[in-house]
N, C-alpha and C positions, 0 to 999 in steps of 0.2 A: 504494500499499500504506499502511495506517495504521501509525503507529509503535506499538510494544507499550509498554504502561505498567502501573503497579500496578493490579490489580482487586480489588474487595471479594470476600471468600471466598463469600458467598451468591450474588452476581451470577455468579461464575465457574460455581458448581454449576447455577445456572439456565440458563446458556448451554449446558452439556452436556445438561442435560435436553431443551432445545429443539433440539439438533442444530447449534447454532452452532459449538461447539467439539467436538473429538473427544478421547474417553478410550479410548486403545488402547495395546497393548503395541508393543514395537519391530517385531516381525514383522508385525503388522497394518498398521502404518504404511508399512513397506517394501513390503510386498505391494500395498497399495493404491496407493502411488506408482507401481509397475511396471504394474499391471493397469489403471490409469486412463489410461495412454498406449495409443496404437493397437497393435494385434497383427496381424501379417502371417503368412501361410504362405509358406514357401520350401522348395525342394527342395536339400538338400545331400548330395553323394555318394550319390545315389539314393534318399534317404529324406526324406520330408516332415517338416519341423519348424517350429516358431514363431520369429518374429523380433519382439522387443519394441522398439518405436521409441524408448523412453527411452534405450536404450544407443547410438543411432545419431544422437543430437542434439549439437550443439555443434561448435565448430571442430575440436577433436581428440577424436574419439569412438572407441569400441571398434570394431574391425574384425573381422568373422567371430566366432570363439568361440561358434557357434550352440549346440552341444551343452552346453557348459559353462555358458552363460547359461540354457538350458532347465533344466539340473540344478539350478542356483542357484535359480531362480524356483520351481520345485516344492518345493524344500526350505523356503523361506521361506513359501509358501503352506500347506504341510503344518503348519509351526510355528504360523502364524497361526490355523489351524484346530484347534490343540490337539493336533496329532499328536506323535509321538515325537521329531520334529526339534527341538522346543523344548528338549530336554535334550541337544542336540548342538551342536558347533561345526562350522563348514563350512571344510574345508581344501583349498585349491588346490595340487596337487602337480604338478611338471613342471620341464622343463629351464630353466636360466637364459636370460632374455631372450625369453620367449614371452608376455609380456603379463599375468602374474598380478597383479603389484603395480599396474599400471596400471589394470586392471579394478576392483580394490578401491578405489583412490583415486578413480576415476571415480564409482563407486557412492557413495562417501562425499560427493562434491561435490554429486551430484544430490540426496542426501538432505537436505544442508544447505539447498540451494535450495528443496526441497519444504517443509521446515519453516519456511523464512522467510516463506511465505504465512501471512497472518493467521489464517485458520481452521484451519491445520495446526499452529501454533505450539505448542511444549511450555511448560508453566508449572510452577513449583515455589512453595514458601512459605518465609517467613522470620518468625523470631520476634523482636519488638522490645521495648524497655523492660525488659530482663531484670534491670536493676538492682534492680527491685522485688522480685525473687524472693530476692535476698541468696545466691544459690547459685553464680554465675558471675564473682564479683569485678567487675573493670571491663570484662568482655565484656558489651556492652549489645545486641548483635544477633547472631543465629545463623541461617544458612540451612541447609535440609536438605543434608546432606553429600552425599547420593546423588541429589540433584535429584528427590525424590519428587514425584509429581503431587499437587495438591491433593485429587483425588478419593480418593487412598489415605488422606490425612489424614481426609477426611470419613467413610471406612469404619472408622476407628480413633479417632474422637473421644472415644468413651466406652469404658470397659473391657468393657462387656457388648455382644456383637455385636447383640442384640435392640434395644438402645437406639440403636445406629447406624442400623439398618434403619428404626426408628420415626421418627428424625430425618429420614432422606431421604425417606420416604414422607409423613409428616404435615406436616413443616415445609417441605420443599423440593418436594413435589408429584410425586416420581418415581412412576411406575406400576409394577405388578409386572414387566412385560415389560422395561422399561428397566433396572430394578433388577437383573434376572437377568443381562442382558447386561454391566452394570457389574461385578457380583460375579464374573464369569468371570476378570476381571483382578485379583481381590482379592489382596493380600499384607499381611503385618504391616508396621508401621513399622520403620525401622532403629533400632538400640539407642539412639543418642543422641537421636533425635526422640522415641522412646517414653518415655525417661527425663525429657526436658523437658516432655512432655505431662502425665505423672503429677505433676511439680512444679506445673505450671499448674492441675491439678484441685485439688491440695491448696491452693494459694494462693487460688483463687476459689470454693472449696467446691462445685466441680462446676457453677458457673453458666456455661452455654454462652456467653451474650453477652459476659461478662466475659473468657472465654478467648479469644474470637475477637477482642477488642481488642488482643491481643498479636500477632495474625497477620496478615500481608499476603501477597498472591499476587503473584509476580514472574515475568517471563519467564526461561526458561533461556538464557543466552548461546550464541550460535551461533558462536563464534569457533573457526576452525581451528587458529589458534596457541595457544590456551588448552587445546586437546584436549577441549573439551566437546562433547557430542553424537556427534561422530567423533573418535576418538583412536587414535594408532598406538603400538604398543610394539615397537620393533626388538630383535632378539636381541642381547644384549651379551655380552662375554666373561665367563669364569668369575669374575673378581676384581671387576669393577665392577657386575655384575648383583646385584640383591638383591630379596627379597620386597617390600621398602619400596616400590620402584618400581611395584609392582602394587596392593598394598593399603593402603599408608600405614603410619604408625607413630605412637608416643606423641609428642606435641607439648610440647616443653620450655616454650615460651611459654604454652601453656594451663596447664601445671602451676603457673606463677606466679600464676594467677588462681583456679583451682579447687582447693579444699582437700579436697573429697570424693573419695576414691580410687575409689569405686564409679561415678562419673560416666563414662559412655562417651565423652563429649565430650572427654576427654583424648586421644583418638586422632583424629589428623588424617588422614582418609581421602583428602582431596583431593590429598594428597602422592603418592598412587598413581594410575596411570592408569585403573583399573577404575571408581572412584567418579565420575569426571568423566563418563563415558558411561552411568552407571547409570540415568538417567531417559529410557529409550527411545532409547538411542543405538547405535552401532557401535563395537565394539572390534576393531581390526585388529592382529593379531599377526604381524609380518614374521619369517619363518623360525622358526616355532614350535618345531621339533625341535632347533634349535641351542641352546635354552635349557638351563641346567643343571637337574639333577633336582628341586631344591626348588621351582623355579618351575613346572616341569611338574606337580609335585604340587598346587600351588595352583590351576593351571588345572583339574585333575581335579575338585576341589571346585566351583570356579566354574562349569564347564561343565554339570554335572549339577544342582546344587542352585540355581544362580543366586544365591549369597549370597556376601557378603564376610565372613569370619570372622576376628577377632583376640581372642585370649585368652578364647574362649567367647562373646564378644559377636557378634551377627549383624546384617547389614545386607542385606536382600533387595534384588537389582538386576534391572533389566529391559533386557537388552542382547543384541544379535545379536553373536556372536563368530565373526570370519572370519579365517582364517589362510592363510599361504603356506609352502611348503617346497620345496626342490629335491630331485630324485630321490635323489641320493647321501646327503643328511642323512636323508631319510625312510627309505632302506634300512638305514642304519646304526641308525636308532632302532628299526626293526622287528626286527633282529637281536638287540636287548637284550630279551629275552623278558619280563623283569620289568615292562616299561613297557607291556605290552599293554592294560591298562584304559584309557589315555588314547586309543589307537588306537580302542578300542571305543566311545568317546564322540565320535568324529569322523566326519562325513560326508566321505569323501574323493572329491574329483573330480580326475581325471588331465587336465591342461591339455595339449593337443598344440600344435605349431607350426601356423601358418597354412599351408595346403597349396594354396591357390587363388591362382594368380599374378596373376589380374585384381585380387583384393583386395590382394595384396602390393604392388601399385603404389601404393595409398593409404598403406600402411605405410612403403613406401620414401620417399614424399613426407614423412612425418614425419621419417624419418632425415636426409633432405637438408636439411630445415628450411624454414620459411615465409618467413624473412627474406631479403632480397637478398643473395646471397653476394658476397664480394669477394676479390681476391688479397692476397697479404702487403703489396703496396704500395697497397692500398685501391682498386684499380681494379675495375670491375664484372666478375664472373665469369659466363661464359655457361654453361648446361646443354645438353649435346648432347641433341637430341630423342629419342634412343635410349638414353640413360643409364638412365632408370627401368626400361625393359624388360629391358636387360641385367643390371642389378642384381638385379631381381625374380626373373627366371628362374634366374640363378645360385644364388640362396639357396633358392628353392622346390625345385628339383631335388634339393638336398642333403637335403630333408626327407622325400623319397618313398622308400620302401623298395623293394628289388629283388624282383621277382617274375616267374616264368615265363609267367604269364598276360598280362602287359601289359609293353610297353616303357616306359622312363621318360617319353618324349615323350607316349605314349598315356595314361598315368596322369596326367600333369600336365595334359593337355587335358580329360580326363574330370572331374578333380577341380574344374576351373574352370567346368564346365558346357558345355564345347565338344564338337564331334564329333571322334571319333578313328576315322575310317574304319569299318570293320566292327564294331569293338569298342563294345559297349554299356555304359552306366552301371551295368548290372546286374553286369557283370564286376568293375567297381571295387568295388561294394558287397559282392560275395563276397570279393574280396581283402581288404577292410577287416575284414569279419566274421571271416575265418580269422586274420588277424594279431592282432585284439583278443581272440582266445581265449588267446594266449600269456600265462602267468602272469608272465613277466618284462616289466614295464611298458615299459622302454626299447624292446622290439622291436615295440611296437604302432604302428598307422599314425599317422605324423606326430609321434612322440615324440623322434626323433632327428634332428639337422640343425643348420644354422648359424641361429642365432637373430638377434633384432633387434639385440641389441648388437654381434654379430659384424658385421652388415651396417653398423652406425654406425661401427665401427672401419675397415672397409674404405673407407668414404666419407671418414673422416678422413684416412687415409693418401693417398687421391686428391687431396684438397684441398691437402694440404701438399707434394705433389711439385712438383719443379721444372718438369717439362713442363706441369702444369696451370697454374702461375703465369706461366710464359713465354708460353704460348699463350692465357691468360686464358679457358680453357674447360675444362670437366670432360668430356673425351672419353670416350665410352661404352666403347670397346674396352679402355681402361685400367682399367676397374673389374675386369675378369678378373684382371688382374696383382695388384691389391690384395687381391681375395678369395683368390687363391692364397697370398698373403703370410699372410693371417689363418689359412688352413687348416694352413699349415706351422709358424706360430708358436703357435697356441692349441688346435689339436685333438691331444690327447695320445695317443690310441689309434691304432695304426698301420692297423688294418682301416678305420676311419672316415675316416682321412686318405686312403687309397687310394681309397675310394668317392667321397668328395667331389671329389677331383681328376678323377675319371672323369666325374662330373656336370658339372664345370666344362667339360670338352670338349664334352659334348652342348650346354651353354648356349651355347658359342662357335659351334656349328653352327647353332643357331636364330637367333643374331645374324646369321650370315652370310646366311641365308635372308632376314632382314628387310632387310638392306642391298641384296640383289639387287632386292627389291620398291622400295625407296627410290630406287635408281639408276634403275629403269625409269620411276618417276613423274617423276624430275628430267629424264630423257631425253625423256619425253613432254610436259614443261613443264606438268604438271597434278598437283595433290596426290594425286588419287584415281584416277588413270589405270588402275592394276592392278585396283582395285576395280570399275570399270566393265567391264573385260574380263572379270573372273571372273563378274560378273552377267549379262553378254552370253552367255557359254558356258552358264550355267545356264538362261537363258531360251530359248536356242536348242534345248537338248535337251529342253526341256518342250514347245516349239512344234513340233518336227520331226514329231511325230506327229499334229498338229492337223488336225481335218477341214477347217477353212476355210483350209488352206494352198494357195495358188494355184501355177501353174506358175513364177511369178517369185520363189518361196520367201519372199514377204513375210508376215510374221505380225504381226497385231495383238493386243495384250495390254494388260490394265489394270495399271498399276504400282501394287503394294500400298503403296508409300511415299508416293506423292502422289496416287493414285486417278486419275491421268490415263491416257488412251488412247494407247499408244505403237506405233509400227511397227518391226519388226525384220527385217532380211534374214537368213535363215538360211544360214550359210556352211558346208556340210558339210566342205569341205577344212580349215577352221579346227577344226571339232569333231575331225576325224580326227587332225590334228597334235597337238592337246592329249592325246588318248587314247593316241597312240603314245608321248608323252613320259611318260605315267603307266604305260607298260609293259603296256598292254591290247592284247595282239596279235591275239586272236580276237574275232569278232562276239559271242560269248556273254559274253566278259569285258566288252566295252564295254556290252552290254545291261544286265548285272548292275550295272555301275558307275552307269549312267544311272538305273536303277531306285532305287539307294540315294540319289542325289542328289535325285531327285524326292520320295522319301519323306521326307528330312530337310527339303526345301523345304515340303512339306505340314505337317509337324510344327512347324517354327520359324516360318514367316511368319504363322501364325494366332496365335501368342503375341507375336511381336516382328516387326512389318513392316520394321523396319530391319535385320534379319539379312542379313548380306552374304557368307557363306561364306568370310571372310578368316581364319577360324580353321583352315580345311582347308588345312594348309601344303603337302601334296603337290600339290593342285590349283593353289594360288597359284604355286608354284615352276614347275609345268608350263606355266601360261599366261605366266608372265614369261619362260621360255625360248623359247616359241613366238614371243612377240611380238618379243623381242630379235632372234631369228633371222630373222623375216619382214621386220623394219624394217631392221635393219642387219647382216644375214648373220652373226647369232650373238652371244652375249655375248662370246665371245673377241675378235671384232673390235671391240666397244666398249671392251674392256679395252685393246686395242692402240691404238685412237684415243686414248684417255684417257692412256695411259702414254707414247705417243710423240707429243709435241706439236711435232715439228720443222716440219711443214707447217702452212700457214694454216688449212686446213679443220678439221684436228684441234683446233688452238688455239680456233677459234670454237666448236666443239662443246663443248669443256671450259669455256669462259668462259660459254657459255649455260647449261649445266647448274649450274654454280656460282651463277650469277645466280638460277636457279629455286630452288636450295637455300637461298640467303640470303633471298629475297623471299617464297617460298611455303611452304617446308618447315621454317622456324624454325631453320636452321642459322646458325652464325656462320663467319667465314673459316677459322678453325682447324679446326673439326670437319668443315666441308664438304670442305677439301682432305685431311684425314686419312682421312675415309670413302672418298673416291675413291681415294686411295692404297691403302687396305686392300682395296677392290674389285678393284683391279688386281693384288693378289697372289693366289696359290692357297691362302692359309692357311684352315684350318678347313673345307675343303669336304668335306661328308659324302659 
């Protein structure tokens, strides 16, 4: 990348004419940034939507939020095309800890990266040698306070609009089509620049070249810490917040130099947050409705008119205004009816919690942290391989509303794109549509539940506990205790608390099922033993009716994952045992179940050849039970063998399973022993 440097005014205009540089407003820049990245189609909760890859890049990127991102992109695109959105602010409203601020800060980071590319870089102008004018005292150099683009200056060089167009066409060679596009983003100069330009015209008798000698083109700084291009204004308390923080104020230092009281440069706009992002930037207002009324009134004018006004002076700005608010503040603000006009000028987007437990695994990784964790005595801290699953399921179940049409587990599986027995994704889509008709936002799908911050707190308590530090391992089952602590300490409403504790019981049941599978894999001394058995059952019920099945019951089939030809002996006794475990007592019930499995196989394998039916918890549980029973006369006797290690044979079995868990299943000594202990209890059995 070439480093940006000072450019000659006419050279800059020439580069715009030739398309080497872009003259566009903030909405057009952001829209171009998003739409230049690849766009995929995804199905979310039974509906097709778009996924914009720019939000999925980087080490710590946005997870989920499909509807919210689609809404934001359509808002920006509408504003870029001159729609009504350009006179609105975009406000993300939702529960704390669901990713609103993270999304905005991620967008700002991406925008700064985009503008750092040379052909996208924003430029402004500076006036030098001002001592010659005798109007600014010892101030010799002035930069555009609102980072106006040099193209804006070119469209306002002369007092007469026709003269400006004549300069651009005759002298700079702009054709009518290019000029028309440029003039779509026309706006007058800010008050202080306009005043200075009239001083220059007077000083040079309107000679263009003499005027241009005072002007140089400079890049707009892309500093996050300076708040230029992307700036954040967090809501402050009633005493310390002031309109000055937004729009600036009269500068005492400038008063010492400027004697003319009509000179708008007496006002220091850069003292406020808005001017620093006025040159095609993003202004982020954190908790907008927490601000006191006089600040909200300023936003009212800024949002619609896109101008900063002080004492009758105006500075037009080019800014995307994006804000966040939590539900309770938003409702309080709505109840104050006199503030209705500001709501009228906001595009509200209700942000829900993530309800896909598979995606939650990535968010849980964010909460656990990417650094190597250590105990209080600085020894390496191991993570139980089931920790992420246990934590993710615990929080996601709390975010799913209760409904008669689906059980919590069915809803959780459907929301993550998995199969939930006979229930289809259509049922979930109907449930979501019904819930989203509720005028009370908090009752809509995914709007209530334990947020990311609550999950972070639960993991903090887990890390600081003496058990974790003594055992040097974050044991998965302990996370349920810490989540329970968070529910009791931080959830204030009794009905919510009761529901979340019930959800926690369901999460423990799911963890129990997972441990059964893990123990079977450990017993079989193979990480994917249960997965193989599940696929064997599926392949057997597909091959049982095959025409080329001989008397030896051997069936040859092509493995969709490897493309190899495989032979499988169809064991009808095994199939029957599995179906009995599933409670399929009659031939009709078995046939119906087999048909549904074949149907799922047909739908899934064509899209994902690696689909393994492991999300069908009932089937996995039935096969685990059957295999444990046939191999060692039931899970009960395995529990007995592991719990009672007084004889040598049982001790050998225990040692072998622990060895498999340590070397093949990513356990450590602590979580291997604790998991076996938990397996030997009757806790959380559904």
